[in-house]
MIBA-877347 format. One line per field, with one value per residue (C-alpha): residue number from 1; residue in three letters; y, x, z. Coordinates in Angstrom, 2 decimals. Example, Ala and Ser with C-alpha at 12.3 -4.5 7.8 and 13.67 -1.06 7.14 Angstrom:
2
i	[1	2];
aa	[ALA	SER];
y	[-4.50	-1.06];
x	[12.30	13.67];
z	[7.80	7.14];
***
This chain:
440
i	[1	2	3	4	5	6	7	8	9	10	11	12	13	14	15	16	17	18	19	20	21	22	23	24	25	26	27	28	29	30	31	32	33	34	35	36	37	38	39	40	41	42	43	44	45	46	47	48	49	50	51	52	53	54	55	56	57	58	59	60	61	62	63	64	65	66	67	68	69	70	71	72	73	74	75	76	77	78	79	80	81	82	83	84	85	86	87	88	89	90	91	92	93	94	95	96	97	98	99	100	101	102	103	104	105	106	107	108	109	110	111	112	113	114	115	116	117	118	119	120	121	122	123	124	125	126	127	128	129	130	131	132	133	134	135	136	137	138	139	140	141	142	143	144	145	146	147	148	149	150	151	152	153	154	155	156	157	158	159	160	161	162	163	164	165	166	167	168	169	170	171	172	173	174	175	176	177	178	179	180	181	182	183	184	185	186	187	188	189	190	191	192	193	194	195	196	197	198	199	200	201	202	203	204	205	206	207	208	209	210	211	212	213	214	215	216	217	218	219	220	221	222	223	224	225	226	227	228	229	230	231	232	233	234	235	236	237	238	239	240	241	242	243	244	245	246	247	248	249	250	251	252	253	254	255	256	257	258	259	260	261	262	263	264	265	266	267	268	269	270	271	272	273	274	275	276	277	278	279	280	281	282	283	284	285	286	287	288	289	290	291	292	293	294	295	296	297	298	299	300	301	302	303	304	305	306	307	308	309	310	311	312	313	314	315	316	317	318	319	320	321	322	323	324	325	326	327	328	329	330	331	332	333	334	335	336	337	338	339	340	341	342	343	344	345	346	347	348	349	350	351	352	353	354	355	356	357	358	359	360	361	362	363	364	365	366	367	368	369	370	371	372	373	374	375	376	377	378	379	380	381	382	383	384	385	386	387	388	389	390	391	392	393	394	395	396	397	398	399	400	401	402	403	404	405	406	407	408	409	410	411	412	413	414	415	416	417	418	419	420	421	422	423	424	425	426	427	428	429	430	431	432	433	434	435	436	437	438	439	440];
aa	[MET	GLN	LYS	PRO	LYS	LEU	SER	PHE	LEU	GLN	ILE	ILE	ASN	MET	ASN	VAL	GLY	PHE	PHE	GLY	ILE	GLN	TYR	SER	PHE	GLY	LEU	GLN	GLN	SER	ALA	VAL	ASN	PRO	ILE	TYR	ASP	PHE	LEU	GLY	ALA	LYS	PRO	ASP	GLU	ILE	PRO	TRP	LEU	ASN	LEU	ALA	GLY	PRO	MET	THR	GLY	LEU	LEU	VAL	GLN	PRO	ILE	ILE	GLY	ALA	LEU	SER	ASP	LYS	THR	TRP	HIS	PRO	ARG	PHE	GLY	ARG	ARG	LYS	PRO	TYR	PHE	PHE	ILE	GLY	ALA	ILE	LEU	CYS	SER	LEU	ALA	LEU	PHE	LEU	PHE	PRO	PHE	SER	SER	GLU	LEU	TRP	MET	ALA	ALA	GLY	LEU	LEU	TRP	ILE	LEU	ASP	ALA	GLY	ASN	ASN	THR	ALA	MET	GLU	PRO	TYR	ARG	ALA	PHE	ILE	ALA	ASP	LYS	LEU	ASP	SER	GLU	GLN	GLN	PRO	THR	GLY	PHE	LEU	ALA	GLN	SER	PHE	PHE	THR	GLY	LEU	GLY	GLN	THR	LEU	ALA	ASN	PHE	SER	LEU	PHE	LEU	PHE	PRO	MET	VAL	ILE	VAL	GLY	TYR	THR	GLY	LYS	LEU	PRO	THR	TRP	VAL	PHE	ALA	SER	PHE	MET	LEU	GLY	SER	VAL	CYS	SER	ILE	ALA	THR	VAL	TRP	TRP	SER	MET	LYS	THR	THR	PRO	GLU	ILE	PRO	PRO	THR	GLU	GLU	GLU	ILE	ARG	GLU	ILE	ARG	LEU	GLN	LYS	LEU	ASN	LEU	LEU	SER	PRO	PHE	THR	ASP	VAL	PHE	SER	ALA	ILE	LYS	ASP	MET	PRO	ARG	VAL	MET	TRP	GLN	LEU	ALA	LEU	VAL	TYR	LEU	PHE	GLN	TRP	TYR	ALA	LEU	PHE	CYS	TYR	TRP	GLN	ASN	SER	SER	LYS	SER	ILE	ALA	GLN	SER	VAL	PHE	ASN	ALA	THR	PRO	GLU	ASN	LYS	ASP	LEU	TYR	GLY	GLN	ALA	VAL	ALA	LEU	ALA	GLY	SER	VAL	ASN	GLY	TRP	TYR	ASN	ILE	ILE	THR	PHE	VAL	SER	ALA	PHE	ALA	LEU	VAL	GLY	PHE	ALA	LYS	LYS	TYR	SER	ALA	LYS	TRP	VAL	HIS	PHE	MET	CYS	LEU	VAL	ILE	ALA	GLY	LEU	GLY	PHE	ILE	TRP	PHE	PRO	PHE	ILE	GLU	ASN	LYS	TRP	LEU	LEU	TYR	VAL	ALA	ILE	SER	GLY	PHE	GLY	ILE	GLY	TRP	ALA	SER	MET	MET	GLY	VAL	PRO	TYR	LEU	LEU	VAL	VAL	GLY	SER	ILE	PRO	LYS	GLU	ARG	TYR	GLY	VAL	TYR	MET	GLY	ILE	ILE	ASN	MET	LEU	ILE	VAL	LEU	PRO	MET	LEU	LEU	GLN	THR	VAL	THR	PHE	GLY	TYR	ILE	LEU	ARG	THR	PHE	LEU	ASN	ASN	ASP	SER	GLY	ASN	ALA	ILE	LEU	PHE	ALA	GLY	VAL	LEU	LEU	LEU	ILE	ALA	ALA	LEU	ALA	THR	LEU	ARG	ILE	GLN	ASN	THR	LYS	SER	THR	THR	ALA	PHE	SER	ALA	SER	SER	ILE	GLY	HIS];
y	[10.99	13.84	14.25	17.83	19.16	19.75	22.41	21.37	22.42	20.24	17.26	17.92	18.15	14.82	13.14	14.68	11.60	9.48	11.33	10.03	6.49	6.49	8.08	5.09	2.70	4.40	3.81	0.21	-0.26	1.32	1.30	-1.88	-4.31	-2.28	-2.32	-6.11	-6.03	-3.85	-6.34	-9.22	-10.85	-13.17	-12.45	-15.61	-14.68	-11.35	-12.81	-14.57	-11.42	-9.61	-12.08	-9.47	-7.41	-9.99	-11.75	-8.62	-7.42	-10.74	-10.97	-7.47	-5.57	-7.77	-7.96	-4.20	-3.43	-5.61	-4.25	-0.62	-1.29	-2.35	0.37	3.69	5.85	9.34	10.82	8.72	7.85	4.80	4.80	7.23	4.92	2.34	4.53	6.43	3.15	2.17	5.48	4.99	1.51	2.89	5.74	3.43	0.91	3.64	5.21	1.91	0.55	2.32	0.87	-2.66	-4.43	-7.88	-9.23	-10.70	-7.26	-5.56	-8.37	-8.18	-4.40	-4.83	-6.99	-4.20	-1.55	-3.52	-4.27	-0.54	0.43	-2.05	-1.06	2.58	1.97	-0.01	2.30	5.40	4.42	3.71	7.13	8.81	6.87	7.70	11.45	12.20	11.74	10.10	13.43	14.28	10.78	10.95	14.10	12.38	9.32	11.37	13.35	10.04	9.19	12.58	12.05	8.49	9.77	12.68	10.58	7.85	10.36	12.32	9.11	7.96	11.34	11.40	8.31	10.29	13.62	12.64	10.63	13.80	15.75	13.05	10.84	8.09	5.10	4.63	1.00	-1.20	1.28	4.57	7.58	8.95	5.95	7.41	10.75	9.18	6.93	9.58	11.94	9.14	8.52	12.18	12.37	9.22	10.39	14.15	13.96	11.48	13.66	16.67	14.85	13.65	17.16	18.89	16.30	15.06	11.82	11.76	10.15	7.12	7.34	5.84	2.91	2.31	2.45	-0.14	-2.34	-2.02	-3.05	-6.05	-7.43	-9.81	-8.65	-11.48	-12.31	-15.09	-13.09	-11.25	-14.52	-16.04	-13.08	-13.38	-17.11	-16.57	-13.76	-15.81	-18.59	-16.07	-14.11	-12.74	-14.35	-11.11	-11.16	-14.67	-13.36	-10.39	-12.81	-14.37	-10.93	-10.07	-13.35	-12.34	-8.58	-8.46	-11.31	-9.21	-6.03	-7.74	-9.02	-5.45	-3.82	-6.44	-6.21	-2.71	-1.36	-4.39	-4.38	-0.71	-1.46	-4.22	-2.47	1.15	0.88	-2.68	-3.15	-5.52	-4.80	-5.77	-2.56	-0.34	3.07	2.26	0.30	3.28	5.37	2.74	2.80	6.60	6.38	3.74	6.09	8.82	6.45	5.16	8.70	9.50	6.69	7.97	11.40	9.78	7.94	11.15	12.98	10.17	8.99	11.49	10.86	7.14	7.88	9.57	6.73	4.19	6.04	6.16	2.77	0.61	-0.14	-3.55	-2.17	0.64	-1.83	-4.14	-1.36	-0.04	-3.50	-3.95	-0.59	-1.41	-4.92	-3.64	-1.07	-3.80	-5.98	-3.09	-1.96	-4.44	-3.82	-0.06	1.29	5.01	6.08	8.68	6.01	4.33	7.19	6.52	2.79	3.23	5.77	2.76	1.36	4.77	4.60	0.97	1.78	4.50	1.90	-0.73	1.64	2.36	0.77	-2.83	-1.49	-0.14	-3.67	-5.20	-2.50	-2.93	-6.65	-6.27	-6.18	-2.82	-4.40	-6.43	-3.69	-3.63	-7.34	-7.52	-4.60	-6.65	-9.66	-7.55	-6.72	-10.45	-10.96	-8.49	-9.93	-13.64	-13.35	-11.38	-14.16	-16.75	-14.72	-14.56	-18.35	-19.37	-16.71	-17.42	-20.90	-19.54	-16.85	-19.30	-22.21	-20.60	-16.97	-17.43	-15.28	-12.29	-9.29	-8.08	-11.41	-11.01	-7.74	-9.25	-12.07	-9.47	-7.85	-11.15	-11.71	-8.29	-9.20	-12.42	-10.35	-8.10	-11.13	-12.36	-8.95	-9.61	-12.58	-10.31	-10.12	-7.13	-3.60	-2.26	-0.92	1.18	3.55	4.04	4.84	7.07	9.11	9.65	10.47	12.94	14.50	15.36];
x	[-12.31	-13.23	-10.60	-9.62	-10.72	-7.88	-7.71	-7.44	-3.76	-3.08	-4.69	-2.53	0.61	-0.07	-0.40	2.61	4.63	2.35	3.71	7.24	6.00	3.99	6.82	8.88	6.09	5.78	9.48	9.04	6.15	7.76	11.56	12.58	11.66	13.51	16.55	16.24	16.17	19.28	21.03	20.23	17.11	15.14	11.41	10.35	12.63	10.87	7.93	10.27	12.34	9.16	8.41	9.33	6.15	3.49	5.60	6.36	2.77	1.53	3.94	5.03	1.73	-0.15	2.90	3.56	-0.14	-0.35	2.90	1.87	-1.50	0.42	3.08	3.26	6.27	5.85	8.41	8.17	4.46	2.60	2.60	5.43	8.35	7.16	6.59	9.80	11.77	9.95	10.92	14.58	14.59	13.00	15.53	18.51	17.21	16.39	19.84	21.65	19.45	21.19	24.52	23.26	25.75	24.14	20.60	20.98	21.84	18.85	16.52	17.84	17.38	13.80	13.09	14.41	12.46	9.21	9.68	10.19	7.12	4.91	6.36	5.45	2.08	0.19	0.72	0.28	-3.32	-3.91	-2.34	-5.20	-7.84	-6.13	-5.98	-9.29	-12.87	-15.47	-16.44	-12.90	-11.68	-13.02	-10.95	-7.91	-8.17	-8.99	-5.81	-3.91	-5.52	-4.44	-0.82	-0.92	-1.82	0.62	3.56	3.13	2.50	5.69	7.71	6.58	7.17	10.70	11.36	10.13	11.89	15.29	16.41	15.94	18.49	20.72	22.42	25.02	25.62	27.11	28.10	25.42	22.56	21.61	22.72	19.16	18.23	20.50	18.66	15.18	16.15	18.18	15.19	12.99	15.44	15.25	11.46	10.87	12.62	12.00	8.22	7.76	9.95	7.75	4.56	6.14	7.36	4.05	1.62	1.78	0.02	-2.85	-1.64	-3.65	-5.65	-4.30	-6.69	-5.40	-1.79	-2.57	-4.21	-1.14	1.15	-1.03	-1.11	1.65	3.54	4.53	4.60	2.01	-0.98	-1.72	-1.75	-4.14	-6.50	-6.29	-7.07	-10.05	-11.38	-10.94	-13.03	-15.85	-15.37	-18.61	-19.71	-19.29	-15.56	-15.23	-16.98	-14.60	-11.67	-12.59	-12.64	-9.28	-7.74	-8.07	-7.79	-4.49	-2.91	-3.61	-2.09	1.19	1.32	0.95	3.46	6.10	5.73	4.59	8.06	9.01	5.61	6.05	9.60	8.25	5.23	6.42	10.23	10.58	13.33	14.36	16.25	19.48	19.15	19.83	19.29	15.90	14.87	15.78	13.40	10.70	11.20	10.91	7.72	6.32	7.00	5.03	2.18	1.98	2.08	-0.86	-3.02	-2.38	-3.63	-6.78	-7.17	-7.03	-9.44	-12.02	-11.99	-14.52	-16.90	-16.98	-18.40	-21.38	-21.86	-21.67	-24.42	-26.64	-25.99	-24.46	-20.80	-21.03	-22.02	-19.48	-16.65	-17.92	-17.87	-14.48	-12.92	-14.41	-12.99	-9.57	-9.58	-10.38	-7.59	-5.09	-6.23	-5.62	-2.34	0.20	-1.01	-0.42	2.41	1.61	2.89	0.15	-2.54	-0.93	-2.28	-5.79	-5.59	-4.12	-6.81	-9.11	-6.78	-6.66	-10.43	-10.18	-7.38	-9.54	-12.25	-9.80	-8.47	-11.86	-15.01	-14.39	-14.34	-17.86	-18.96	-17.84	-17.74	-21.39	-20.85	-17.75	-18.26	-17.01	-15.15	-13.07	-12.64	-8.84	-8.26	-10.65	-8.89	-5.73	-7.44	-8.49	-4.80	-4.09	-6.67	-4.61	-1.14	-2.03	-2.87	0.36	2.26	0.55	1.53	5.19	5.46	3.29	3.44	7.01	5.89	2.76	4.74	7.40	5.09	1.92	2.73	6.05	7.95	6.27	5.52	2.78	1.02	1.41	-0.55	-3.16	-3.50	-3.90	-6.74	-8.60	-8.15	-9.67	-12.74	-13.08	-12.76	-15.56	-17.84	-16.93	-17.96	-21.54	-21.69	-21.30	-24.58	-24.37	-25.76	-26.31	-22.75	-22.87	-25.60	-24.19	-20.70	-21.73	-24.10	-21.50	-18.75	-20.84	-22.09	-18.56];
z	[28.75	26.39	23.69	22.83	19.45	17.01	14.33	10.67	10.67	13.72	11.98	8.92	11.07	12.76	9.35	7.59	8.56	6.42	3.37	4.02	4.64	1.40	-0.62	0.49	-0.50	-3.91	-4.60	-3.50	-5.96	-9.00	-8.59	-6.77	-9.56	-12.23	-9.91	-9.82	-13.63	-13.80	-11.49	-13.84	-12.37	-14.66	-15.10	-13.24	-10.30	-9.67	-7.68	-5.24	-4.86	-3.72	-0.94	1.69	1.19	2.04	4.69	6.68	6.31	7.65	10.59	11.59	11.71	14.24	16.51	16.43	16.90	19.99	21.43	20.97	22.66	25.77	25.71	27.53	28.34	29.87	27.49	24.33	24.38	23.09	19.27	18.51	19.44	16.92	13.91	14.65	14.69	11.49	9.86	10.83	9.28	6.10	5.85	6.29	3.75	1.20	1.65	1.10	-1.70	-4.64	-3.48	-4.15	-6.39	-6.31	-6.24	-2.75	-1.34	-2.94	-1.82	1.75	1.88	0.65	3.72	5.97	4.03	4.23	7.92	8.53	6.50	8.36	11.75	11.02	9.34	11.99	15.02	12.83	12.07	15.78	16.54	14.65	16.56	19.86	19.24	17.51	18.67	16.43	14.88	13.77	12.88	9.29	8.73	10.21	8.02	4.91	5.62	5.62	2.27	0.93	2.00	0.66	-2.79	-2.59	-1.39	-3.99	-6.77	-6.05	-5.70	-9.13	-10.73	-9.29	-11.42	-14.43	-13.78	-12.36	-15.45	-17.51	-15.47	-13.97	-16.54	-16.45	-14.22	-10.77	-10.46	-12.02	-11.53	-13.21	-11.16	-11.00	-8.83	-6.13	-6.26	-5.93	-3.03	-1.19	-1.36	-0.04	2.80	3.89	3.51	5.58	8.74	8.38	7.97	10.82	13.04	12.18	13.18	16.42	17.25	16.57	17.97	21.58	22.48	24.98	28.24	29.39	32.61	35.84	35.36	31.83	33.04	35.72	33.06	30.81	33.67	34.55	31.00	30.07	27.00	24.65	20.97	21.12	22.38	19.10	17.19	19.75	19.27	15.48	15.42	17.72	15.52	12.35	13.93	14.55	11.33	9.79	6.54	4.61	5.35	3.89	0.78	0.67	1.01	-2.35	-3.99	-2.44	-3.61	-7.27	-6.72	-4.85	-6.82	-9.92	-8.46	-7.63	-11.23	-12.51	-10.15	-10.94	-14.71	-15.68	-16.58	-18.68	-20.42	-21.38	-22.56	-24.82	-26.27	-26.54	-26.88	-28.27	-25.69	-22.89	-19.64	-21.44	-23.47	-20.48	-22.09	-23.59	-20.53	-18.37	-20.46	-19.99	-16.20	-16.24	-18.31	-15.95	-13.04	-14.79	-15.67	-12.11	-10.80	-13.06	-11.69	-8.17	-9.26	-10.70	-7.39	-5.38	-7.69	-7.85	-4.22	-2.88	-5.78	-4.94	-1.48	-3.09	-5.58	-2.76	-0.92	-4.01	-5.62	-2.80	-2.14	-3.80	-7.20	-7.00	-6.33	-9.08	-11.67	-10.54	-10.82	-14.30	-15.43	-13.94	-15.46	-18.95	-18.63	-17.72	-20.64	-23.07	-21.44	-22.95	-26.53	-26.46	-28.63	-28.24	-24.83	-24.37	-24.55	-21.51	-19.40	-20.71	-19.95	-16.48	-15.57	-15.18	-12.55	-10.85	-10.38	-9.29	-6.82	-5.24	-4.66	-3.39	-0.73	0.83	-0.56	0.68	4.25	3.66	2.81	6.11	8.77	9.82	10.47	12.66	16.46	17.73	20.63	18.11	15.52	15.81	15.34	12.38	10.69	11.12	9.56	6.57	6.16	6.24	3.49	1.45	2.03	1.75	-1.99	-2.43	-0.68	-2.89	-5.95	-4.99	-4.65	-7.64	-10.32	-11.38	-12.46	-14.15	-15.98	-17.13	-18.04	-19.39	-20.22	-22.06	-19.51	-21.19	-18.97	-21.29	-20.88	-17.09	-17.14	-19.48	-16.93	-14.17	-16.10	-16.36	-12.61	-11.86	-13.93	-11.92	-8.71	-10.00	-10.46	-6.97	-5.60	-6.77	-4.36	-1.33	0.56	2.87	2.47	5.96	6.37	3.18	4.25	7.73	6.52	3.67	5.82	8.52	6.02	4.04	7.26	8.32];
***
């Protein structure tokens, strides 16, 4: 069936919901761990308290993806019910988060928030593929990348701006935390509602409806598909798995420790000094917002470099630049130099979001594209899961429970990931992707 062409404004409208989802994710990255600190968490407890992210990513996304493939309702559609439910869960969790008075409450709400984010994310990406033909899909996914950068940037800058105008404490948390999370709660549901209102789904054909009705809907089938695909996984994906092991382990180390590292190096403070630590959290929000800006600005340039020099060498160089920035980061006492150091991660983050897919896409069978994209997500969350259950011991035993040492450790891991990238033996996907992307 020929899909109707959409205008640029229509493509923007259908992706507005991604802004709210990514604003939520930006708060999760930069604000949740400082909230844990305000509630009295020890440094070596932080990894365990972040277990929700990798676990929900590992379990929720394949289940929701399989369920949405086999769903159709004449009024509610196929993908919309799932990302609307996900947005509701996100909004509720964000609204309640600032009222957390104990660690167990904040940790429990993070599980709900992560489940909502993953419930919304998986069918939203499928929504783009459903609506757009192959010619317009690059525009659709680039629009998602745009809203990803915008949402996370504004979330981080809210942590920088709100403490300047909203002072004092409400319960155990600064009052500005309420403002950031309430805004996120509104953005999550409002933007998804806008996309649902402005963008109807394409109804399946009668044959597709019959096929949906014939297929048995259960929770085991997606796992069966995943295990089968893993057994047949192309060699290049195993090589990418080694890169991801060090890469994503390192990123979780940074996200969990950036605020405390800045507090130590710039303010000579700990979370017990709430006023100075609040300033460090605000500065960390600004610094993290800056790297998202660098990501947005540099992303398009990386496509051209990948076409000219190969995706493998682009990712290698980006990981080296990011790793060196992390290694410098904990030794910086001048807050303005933090923006210089984190710019390396901004470039690396731009590569991490897109270039690895160039390395593997040519080796993935088209008829199994969906399941292998799900497996790539598993390659991302498994190192995060490993980090949450092992890094507390590493931080306590070998790194003196020092957050600056944690980020230094992350920098070394990124350099190892860069070396592992050089082992990847696959170039045919780079040219194909770059040519098609530049052409559109």
